[in-house]
Backbone as a chain_set.jsonl record, in Angstrom:
{"seq": "PVQLVESGGGSVQSGGSLRLSCAASGLNASSACMGWYRQALGKEREEVAAIYGDRDPTYGDSVQGRFTISRDNAKNTVYLQMYSLKPEDTAMYYCAADPCVDYEGIYYTLRMKMRLHDFGYWGQGTQVTVSS", "coords": {"N": [[29.308, -40.033, -41.332], [28.937, -36.473, -40.991], [26.603, -35.048, -38.834], [24.211, -32.673, -37.888], [21.913, -31.767, -35.527], [19.298, -29.793, -34.782], [17.37, -28.476, -32.056], [14.75, -27.337, -29.819], [13.409, -25.116, -30.678], [10.423, -23.044, -31.014], [7.33, -21.412, -30.103], [7.068, -18.195, -28.719], [6.361, -15.409, -26.591], [6.962, -11.912, -27.148], [9.837, -10.653, -25.567], [10.378, -12.917, -24.197], [12.257, -16.012, -23.597], [14.373, -18.501, -25.099], [16.093, -21.613, -25.522], [18.175, -22.964, -27.807], [19.402, -26.062, -29.103], [22.145, -27.832, -30.519], [22.987, -30.812, -31.561], [25.824, -32.602, -32.288], [27.219, -35.064, -34.444], [29.686, -37.36, -35.674], [31.616, -35.498, -35.819], [33.87, -33.619, -33.887], [32.669, -31.403, -31.787], [33.998, -29.753, -30.028], [36.402, -29.106, -31.132], [35.919, -27.845, -33.464], [34.829, -25.183, -35.599], [31.854, -23.728, -34.746], [28.615, -22.651, -35.562], [25.716, -20.478, -35.476], [22.948, -19.657, -37.442], [20.317, -17.773, -38.996], [17.235, -17.614, -40.828], [14.78, -15.674, -41.998], [11.458, -15.681, -43.327], [11.427, -14.977, -46.702], [13.733, -13.494, -46.565], [17.335, -12.984, -46.565], [19.78, -15.365, -45.435], [21.102, -14.948, -42.181], [23.865, -14.182, -40.109], [24.288, -15.309, -36.763], [25.717, -16.26, -34.402], [28.954, -17.551, -33.379], [31.38, -20.014, -32.421], [34.498, -21.23, -31.141], [36.156, -23.773, -29.598], [37.425, -22.904, -26.451], [37.665, -20.269, -26.903], [36.888, -16.726, -27.197], [33.543, -16.136, -28.131], [31.767, -15.043, -31.087], [29.405, -12.643, -32.327], [26.488, -11.801, -34.267], [25.503, -8.504, -35.273], [22.827, -7.872, -34.748], [22.014, -9.416, -32.628], [23.745, -9.161, -30.579], [24.486, -9.013, -27.173], [22.029, -10.002, -26.415], [21.809, -12.686, -27.071], [23.449, -15.791, -26.333], [26.059, -17.93, -27.076], [27.122, -21.231, -26.436], [28.855, -24.231, -25.314], [28.73, -27.769, -24.701], [31.025, -29.936, -24.11], [31.08, -32.606, -23.31], [28.649, -33.554, -24.144], [28.82, -33.085, -26.76], [27.56, -30.897, -27.924], [26.185, -27.807, -28.963], [24.903, -24.727, -27.833], [22.36, -22.185, -28.081], [21.448, -19.617, -26.321], [18.732, -17.568, -25.98], [17.64, -14.417, -25.181], [15.28, -11.815, -24.249], [13.594, -11.804, -26.527], [12.437, -10.736, -29.742], [9.831, -9.869, -32.087], [11.077, -9.661, -34.593], [13.049, -11.55, -34.419], [11.992, -13.841, -35.264], [12.357, -16.715, -37.157], [13.835, -19.39, -39.111], [16.19, -21.293, -37.514], [19.513, -22.252, -37.899], [22.093, -24.632, -37.349], [25.602, -24.764, -37.795], [28.731, -26.142, -38.893], [32.301, -26.502, -39.074], [35.492, -27.873, -39.738], [38.201, -26.673, -37.815], [41.383, -25.252, -37.071], [43.272, -24.678, -34.22], [44.891, -21.653, -33.519], [46.855, -18.682, -33.054], [45.397, -16.625, -34.234], [42.754, -17.477, -34.362], [40.293, -16.396, -33.535], [39.758, -14.317, -35.313], [39.639, -15.698, -37.661], [37.383, -17.238, -37.125], [35.428, -15.229, -36.944], [35.486, -14.202, -39.531], [34.725, -16.48, -40.951], [32.133, -16.742, -39.992], [30.927, -14.379, -40.96], [31.144, -14.795, -43.69], [29.652, -16.997, -44.025], [30.945, -19.424, -44.08], [30.853, -22.399, -43.714], [30.968, -25.919, -43.724], [29.137, -27.861, -43.027], [25.713, -28.279, -42.309], [22.736, -28.053, -40.347], [19.25, -29.098, -40.278], [17.548, -27.22, -39.286], [15.561, -25.316, -36.911], [12.465, -23.985, -35.991], [11.786, -20.734, -34.834], [9.428, -18.699, -33.386], [8.299, -15.549, -32.618], [5.928, -13.766, -30.973], [4.136, -10.673, -30.844]], "CA": [[28.977, -38.691, -41.851], [28.652, -35.435, -40.011], [25.187, -34.726, -38.708], [23.885, -31.646, -36.919], [20.473, -31.819, -35.279], [18.853, -28.686, -33.933], [16.125, -28.639, -31.313], [14.491, -26.27, -28.861], [12.614, -24.037, -31.24], [9.033, -22.999, -30.612], [6.666, -20.113, -30.114], [7.234, -17.471, -27.46], [5.947, -14.024, -26.684], [8.017, -10.901, -27.131], [10.462, -10.509, -24.262], [10.64, -14.232, -23.643], [13.549, -16.65, -23.823], [14.422, -19.876, -25.606], [17.432, -22.149, -25.696], [18.313, -23.92, -28.895], [20.497, -27.023, -28.992], [22.653, -28.429, -31.757], [23.729, -32.03, -31.239], [26.694, -32.954, -33.405], [27.777, -36.409, -34.525], [30.624, -37.471, -36.781], [32.5, -34.334, -35.755], [34.102, -33.215, -32.507], [32.242, -30.006, -31.714], [34.917, -28.969, -29.204], [37.553, -28.708, -31.944], [35.4, -27.351, -34.731], [34.115, -23.917, -35.578], [30.426, -23.993, -34.706], [27.891, -21.408, -35.73], [24.263, -20.413, -35.586], [22.434, -18.723, -38.429], [18.86, -17.776, -39.08], [16.679, -17.111, -42.078], [13.361, -15.337, -41.936], [10.736, -15.883, -44.574], [11.622, -13.926, -47.691], [14.954, -12.734, -46.312], [18.584, -13.728, -46.689], [20.308, -15.957, -44.217], [21.806, -13.959, -41.361], [24.719, -14.769, -39.072], [23.832, -15.078, -35.4], [26.811, -16.427, -33.435], [29.894, -18.62, -33.69], [32.27, -20.311, -31.3], [35.525, -22.24, -31.332], [36.811, -24.192, -28.371], [37.204, -22.035, -25.297], [37.954, -18.886, -27.287], [35.754, -15.816, -27.163], [32.613, -16.286, -29.243], [31.472, -13.835, -31.843], [27.971, -12.513, -32.526], [25.986, -10.871, -35.25], [25.163, -7.216, -34.679], [21.425, -7.775, -34.337], [21.748, -10.222, -31.428], [24.766, -8.864, -29.578], [23.959, -8.625, -25.873], [20.774, -10.711, -26.104], [22.001, -14.12, -27.303], [24.712, -16.346, -25.857], [26.403, -19.249, -27.6], [27.967, -21.993, -25.51], [29.001, -25.626, -25.732], [28.936, -28.814, -23.702], [31.9, -30.878, -24.809], [30.713, -33.979, -22.955], [27.467, -33.922, -24.926], [29.09, -32.718, -28.162], [26.389, -30.074, -28.229], [26.325, -26.355, -28.892], [23.632, -24.116, -27.463], [22.13, -20.766, -28.324], [20.491, -19.09, -25.351], [18.18, -16.328, -26.525], [16.885, -13.614, -24.212], [14.647, -10.589, -24.758], [13.243, -12.067, -27.919], [11.603, -9.753, -30.427], [9.185, -10.454, -33.281], [12.031, -9.725, -35.71], [13.894, -12.732, -34.252], [11.283, -14.963, -35.869], [13.119, -17.254, -38.283], [14.362, -20.742, -38.976], [17.548, -21.203, -36.988], [20.341, -23.349, -38.376], [23.409, -24.874, -36.789], [26.601, -25.007, -38.822], [30.016, -26.583, -38.361], [33.398, -26.64, -40.024], [36.747, -28.153, -39.04], [39.077, -25.531, -37.621], [42.64, -25.52, -36.387], [43.544, -23.645, -33.243], [46.122, -20.888, -33.638], [46.741, -17.392, -32.387], [44.411, -15.759, -34.888], [41.522, -18.219, -34.631], [39.108, -15.573, -33.331], [39.51, -13.557, -36.539], [39.198, -16.697, -38.63], [36.017, -17.568, -36.768], [34.562, -14.105, -37.294], [35.41, -14.144, -40.985], [33.911, -17.613, -41.391], [30.752, -16.432, -39.679], [30.433, -13.341, -41.874], [31.089, -15.33, -45.049], [28.846, -18.226, -43.987], [31.908, -20.409, -44.555], [30.742, -23.633, -42.945], [30.724, -27.017, -44.647], [28.065, -28.743, -42.572], [24.538, -27.54, -41.857], [21.6, -28.815, -39.879], [17.974, -28.906, -40.979], [16.906, -26.032, -38.754], [14.469, -25.352, -35.952], [11.722, -22.745, -36.156], [11.51, -19.866, -33.687], [8.401, -17.709, -33.69], [8.116, -14.612, -31.509], [4.721, -12.973, -31.192], [4.139, -9.389, -30.12]], "C": [[28.686, -37.725, -40.704], [27.156, -35.14, -40.019], [25.004, -33.698, -37.603], [22.376, -31.628, -36.759], [20.096, -30.727, -34.293], [17.551, -29.053, -33.219], [15.937, -27.442, -30.4], [13.684, -25.11, -29.39], [11.171, -24.103, -30.75], [8.474, -21.602, -30.712], [6.772, -19.472, -28.737], [6.771, -16.042, -27.668], [7.15, -13.095, -26.629], [8.526, -10.69, -25.713], [10.831, -11.828, -23.618], [12.008, -14.772, -24.019], [13.357, -18.051, -24.397], [15.871, -20.309, -25.633], [17.399, -23.209, -26.789], [19.511, -24.822, -28.641], [20.885, -27.533, -30.366], [23.514, -29.612, -31.358], [24.514, -32.467, -32.468], [27.132, -34.408, -33.317], [28.668, -36.486, -35.756], [31.629, -36.341, -36.82], [32.642, -33.956, -34.289], [33.81, -31.717, -32.393], [33.212, -29.14, -30.914], [36.136, -28.505, -29.991], [37.145, -28.273, -33.343], [34.838, -25.953, -34.536], [32.624, -24.241, -35.675], [29.683, -22.667, -34.797], [26.387, -21.585, -35.717], [23.904, -19.329, -36.607], [20.916, -18.752, -38.373], [18.42, -17.2, -40.425], [15.186, -16.903, -41.907], [12.738, -15.491, -43.32], [10.949, -14.695, -45.507], [12.88, -13.106, -47.515], [16.18, -13.618, -46.483], [18.997, -14.317, -45.339], [21.217, -14.962, -43.495], [22.641, -14.679, -40.309], [24.207, -14.375, -37.693], [25.003, -15.146, -34.418], [27.725, -17.547, -33.897], [30.848, -18.793, -32.52], [33.311, -21.33, -31.732], [36.177, -22.528, -29.994], [36.421, -23.315, -27.193], [37.503, -20.578, -25.608], [36.696, -18.036, -27.179], [34.844, -16.07, -28.36], [32.421, -14.959, -29.967], [29.994, -13.832, -32.197], [27.647, -11.565, -33.67], [25.503, -9.602, -34.558], [23.745, -7.184, -34.11], [21.114, -8.547, -33.058], [22.744, -9.965, -30.314], [24.118, -8.381, -28.287], [22.674, -9.33, -25.477], [20.921, -12.224, -26.225], [23.371, -14.545, -26.779], [24.915, -17.733, -26.452], [27.331, -19.941, -26.612], [28.031, -23.435, -25.993], [29.123, -26.527, -24.517], [29.741, -29.9, -24.393], [31.514, -32.323, -24.538], [29.529, -34.471, -23.78], [27.664, -33.634, -26.42], [27.958, -31.854, -28.717], [26.729, -28.596, -28.067], [24.937, -25.763, -28.645], [23.573, -22.663, -27.928], [21.038, -20.329, -27.358], [20.038, -17.719, -25.846], [17.313, -15.65, -25.476], [16.255, -12.421, -24.928], [14.264, -10.727, -26.223], [12.27, -11.044, -28.456], [10.932, -10.426, -31.621], [10.136, -10.578, -34.466], [13.044, -10.851, -35.556], [13.234, -13.975, -34.838], [12.003, -15.423, -37.125], [13.336, -18.743, -38.073], [15.813, -20.585, -38.56], [18.315, -22.466, -37.358], [21.66, -23.403, -37.631], [24.368, -25.193, -37.933], [27.926, -25.387, -38.171], [31.056, -26.676, -39.462], [34.667, -26.951, -39.241], [37.611, -26.906, -38.955], [40.321, -25.983, -36.864], [42.939, -24.359, -35.449], [44.882, -22.972, -33.537], [45.843, -19.5, -33.075], [45.626, -16.53, -32.97], [43.057, -16.403, -35.113], [40.273, -17.375, -34.452], [38.755, -14.829, -34.606], [39.075, -14.49, -37.664], [37.741, -17.046, -38.397], [35.059, -16.465, -37.203], [34.407, -13.998, -38.811], [34.554, -15.283, -41.524], [32.442, -17.329, -41.149], [30.189, -15.437, -40.684], [30.281, -13.857, -43.294], [30.234, -16.587, -45.147], [29.686, -19.414, -44.464], [31.933, -21.635, -43.65], [30.338, -24.758, -43.891], [29.55, -27.898, -44.289], [26.938, -27.905, -41.968], [23.457, -28.497, -41.375], [20.348, -28.469, -40.663], [17.195, -27.717, -40.458], [15.814, -26.315, -37.742], [13.787, -23.975, -35.968], [11.53, -22.026, -34.825], [10.517, -18.807, -34.127], [8.159, -16.854, -32.458], [6.926, -13.725, -31.833], [4.755, -11.713, -30.331], [2.987, -9.297, -29.136]], "O": [[28.254, -38.113, -39.618], [26.535, -35.003, -41.074], [25.567, -33.832, -36.516], [21.643, -31.491, -37.739], [20.513, -30.733, -33.135], [16.746, -29.836, -33.722], [16.847, -26.632, -30.224], [13.314, -24.212, -28.634], [10.752, -25.092, -30.149], [9.07, -20.719, -31.328], [6.586, -20.134, -27.716], [6.788, -15.529, -28.786], [8.214, -13.456, -26.126], [7.74, -10.564, -24.773], [11.524, -11.852, -22.6], [12.809, -14.096, -24.666], [12.323, -18.689, -24.203], [16.774, -19.481, -25.753], [16.688, -24.209, -26.696], [20.504, -24.407, -28.044], [20.048, -27.647, -31.261], [24.633, -29.442, -30.875], [23.951, -32.675, -33.544], [27.387, -34.918, -32.226], [28.45, -35.787, -36.746], [32.413, -36.24, -37.764], [31.667, -33.967, -33.538], [34.593, -30.88, -32.84], [33.248, -27.923, -31.097], [36.837, -27.593, -29.551], [37.938, -28.33, -34.283], [34.421, -25.588, -33.437], [32.194, -24.949, -36.586], [30.082, -21.68, -34.179], [25.861, -22.679, -35.917], [24.483, -18.242, -36.622], [20.316, -19.646, -37.777], [19.129, -16.419, -41.059], [14.432, -17.852, -41.697], [13.424, -15.434, -44.34], [10.683, -13.551, -45.142], [13.085, -12.125, -48.231], [16.076, -14.843, -46.538], [18.616, -13.834, -44.273], [21.992, -14.236, -44.118], [22.197, -15.652, -39.699], [23.751, -13.251, -37.484], [25.25, -14.191, -33.683], [27.331, -18.39, -34.703], [31.094, -17.871, -31.742], [33.047, -22.185, -32.578], [36.691, -21.623, -29.336], [35.245, -23.024, -26.971], [37.586, -19.746, -24.705], [35.585, -18.556, -27.083], [35.326, -16.206, -29.485], [32.861, -13.905, -29.507], [29.39, -14.893, -32.351], [28.416, -10.66, -33.997], [25.136, -9.633, -33.383], [23.499, -6.534, -33.094], [20.054, -8.349, -32.464], [22.597, -10.501, -29.215], [23.304, -7.458, -28.299], [22.267, -9.262, -24.317], [20.217, -12.966, -25.54], [24.324, -13.765, -26.782], [24.049, -18.6, -26.342], [28.214, -19.314, -26.026], [27.357, -23.816, -26.949], [29.56, -26.102, -23.447], [29.2, -30.688, -25.169], [31.608, -33.171, -25.425], [29.421, -35.661, -24.077], [26.783, -33.907, -27.235], [27.475, -32.065, -29.829], [27.458, -28.2, -27.158], [23.936, -26.241, -29.18], [24.597, -22.012, -28.137], [19.86, -20.63, -27.551], [20.853, -16.831, -26.096], [16.371, -16.243, -24.951], [16.635, -12.066, -26.044], [14.575, -9.866, -27.047], [11.399, -10.549, -27.742], [11.417, -11.446, -32.111], [10.01, -11.508, -35.262], [13.829, -11.092, -36.474], [13.85, -15.039, -34.899], [12.236, -14.638, -38.044], [13.058, -19.285, -37.003], [16.571, -19.837, -39.177], [17.842, -23.586, -37.163], [22.265, -22.377, -37.32], [23.982, -25.82, -38.92], [28.205, -25.0, -37.036], [30.732, -26.899, -40.628], [34.899, -26.359, -38.187], [37.733, -26.166, -39.931], [40.3, -26.964, -36.121], [42.866, -23.195, -35.845], [45.884, -23.646, -33.775], [44.721, -19.195, -32.671], [44.983, -15.777, -32.238], [42.284, -15.943, -35.955], [39.28, -17.604, -35.142], [37.578, -14.718, -34.951], [38.255, -14.128, -38.507], [36.955, -17.14, -39.341], [33.999, -16.742, -37.765], [33.313, -13.731, -39.309], [33.753, -15.087, -42.438], [31.598, -17.633, -41.992], [29.089, -15.633, -41.202], [29.396, -13.414, -44.026], [30.103, -17.174, -46.222], [29.189, -20.296, -45.165], [32.897, -21.875, -42.922], [29.477, -24.577, -44.752], [29.02, -28.608, -45.143], [27.176, -26.956, -41.221], [23.282, -29.592, -41.91], [20.379, -27.658, -41.588], [16.27, -27.248, -41.122], [15.224, -27.395, -37.715], [14.453, -22.94, -35.959], [11.16, -22.636, -33.822], [10.735, -18.106, -35.115], [7.851, -17.37, -31.383], [6.919, -13.021, -32.843], [5.325, -11.698, -29.24], [2.842, -8.287, -28.447]]}, "num_chains": 1, "name": "protein.A"}
């Protein structure tokens, strides 16, 4: 079975940084669409970032320029590096994955999947709390 395990969450002050990890098993993260989402208490789940292979990643509007998604194929792990954290970044962060096929238009497929939350596998989440 596919399993996604997030780690790296914690408490940080405004302006600080954190790096989240998503270790995947049962699925080759280097050939799958991988995404990060977050959900704050009382709010809807929000897209954060997504990546496929070595193609350009895509980001949600609220984190563009502050967060970076990357992968380590050898470790079958996807990361979310978060800089300049704000209190409004406080949320449970979830890793997501879905099999994808590489083709010329994969970037647009990835972006659409991210916006539609179209991922078949989800992790349990890791909490990020940013204090002012």
